[in-house]
FIKEZA-504051 format. One line per 3 residues: their letters; for each residue x negated, y negated, z of C-alpha. Coordinates in steps of 0.05 Angstrom, whole numbers, plus 5000, padded with zeros to 4 digits. Each point is the difference from the previous one (the first is absolute). Layout:
BEGIN
a = X,Y,Z | ...
This chain:
BEGIN
xxx = 2042,3846,2719 | 5018,5056,5014 | 4953,5034,5061
xxx = 5004,5085,5009 | 4941,5002,5035 | 4951,4977,5064
xxx = 4975,4939,4975 | 4958,4946,5026 | 5030,4938,4974
xxx = 4968,4927,5000 | 5045,4948,5021 | 5000,4928,4982
xxx = 4953,4957,5031 | 4995,4924,4994 | 4936,4980,5024
xxx = 4993,4934,5038 | 4949,4967,5036 | 5053,4983,5058
xxx = 5015,5078,4997 | 5023,5055,4960 | 5072,5015,4981
xxx = 5026,5068,4977 | 5075,5025,4982 | 5051,5044,4972
xxx = 5066,4980,4969 | 5058,5036,4962 | 4971,5062,4971
xxx = 4931,4967,4995 | 4947,5033,5008 | 5035,5052,5035
xxx = 5052,5022,4964 | 5049,5012,5034 | 5054,4965,5040
xxx = 4985,4982,5078 | 5050,5032,5044 | 4957,5004,5067
xxx = 4937,4972,5030 | 4970,5020,5068 | 4916,4996,5024
xxx = 4975,5034,5042 | 4945,4971,5058 | 4972,5005,5063
xxx = 4984,5080,4978 | 4956,5029,5055 | 4923,5020,4986
xxx = 5007,5066,4966 | 5076,5002,4992 | 5028,5021,4938
xxx = 5068,4979,4965 | 5047,5025,4950 | 4993,5066,4994
xxx = 5053,5020,4943 | 5030,4999,4931 | 5058,4963,4972
xxx = 5046,5041,4962 | 5020,4946,4948 | 4970,4926,5031
xxx = 4942,4969,4972 | 4950,4954,5044 | 4953,4948,4991
xxx = 4950,5004,5070 | 4960,4929,4992 | 4942,4992,5056
xxx = 5008,4927,5015 | 4956,4995,5064 | 4936,5052,5010
xxx = 4994,5062,4967 | 5029,5081,5005 | 5007,5060,4956
xxx = 5063,5024,4971 | 4987,5082,4993 | 5044,5010,4932
xxx = 5031,5086,4993 | 5020,4995,4930 | 5051,5057,4973
xxx = 4939,5048,4981 | 4977,5004,5064 | 4934,4951,4991
xxx = 4989,4950,5046 | 4964,4929,4984 | 4978,4947,5048
xxx = 5015,4928,4994 | 4970,4943,5042 | 5036,4937,4996
xxx = 4963,4941,5027 | 5016,4945,4949 | 5065,4963,5003
xxx = 5002,4997,4930 | 4999,5076,4990 | 5071,5039,5005
xxx = 4998,5077,4999 | 5070,5017,4959 | 5020,5071,5022
xxx = 5054,5028,4971 | 5053,5053,5025 | 4983,5068,5029
xxx = 4931,4988,5018 | 4974,5017,5072 | 4965,4939,5027
xxx = 4976,4978,5071 | 4951,4947,5015 | 4936,4994,5050
xxx = 4933,4974,5016 | 5038,4939,5011 | 4944,4941,5023
xxx = 5017,4949,5060 | 5057,4945,4985 | 5017,5041,4935
xxx = 5066,4986,4962 | 5043,5042,4950 | 5051,4975,4956
xxx = 5052,5056,4969 | 5047,4976,4960 | 5052,5050,4976
xxx = 5058,5006,4944 | 5048,5022,5049 | 5029,4989,5071
xxx = 4986,5059,5044 | 5025,5058,5000 | 4973,5055,5048
xxx = 5034,5061,4952 | 4943,4967,4953 | 4940,5028,5038
xxx = 4966,5055,4996 | 4970,5000,5071 | 4972,5081,5002
xxx = 4931,5005,4952 | 5006,5079,4992 | 5067,4988,4975
xxx = 4984,4946,4955 | 4952,5044,4973 | 5044,5061,4991
xxx = 5049,4952,4960 | 4946,4970,4956 | 4944,5060,4974
């Protein structure tokens, strides 16, 4: 499955009276090989995270606990807000999309799956410069 736009993807959910299980494996259902995984937690009230675009990397963001909003700026300059609050939904963000995260609930945890390792040169960290390159 080739993905070229930001979208919510429903992840597999195995329901069981003892507790549910959700997974990602190989290229299912995220359509890229996972080379980097990180998570964000203990975000103080009112803080934001992110605030960058990745030039070549793809990312899937999943709320493992609690809720938060991901605000994505599309290459046409339009902003879209996604609320993540279920661990069986992931937000797929392709390369070259500005994003930041806000409105973290208490004890929220965001899981990030990326198709490449960290490379500072892949980051566009100045939104004005990002917008100038895409508009």
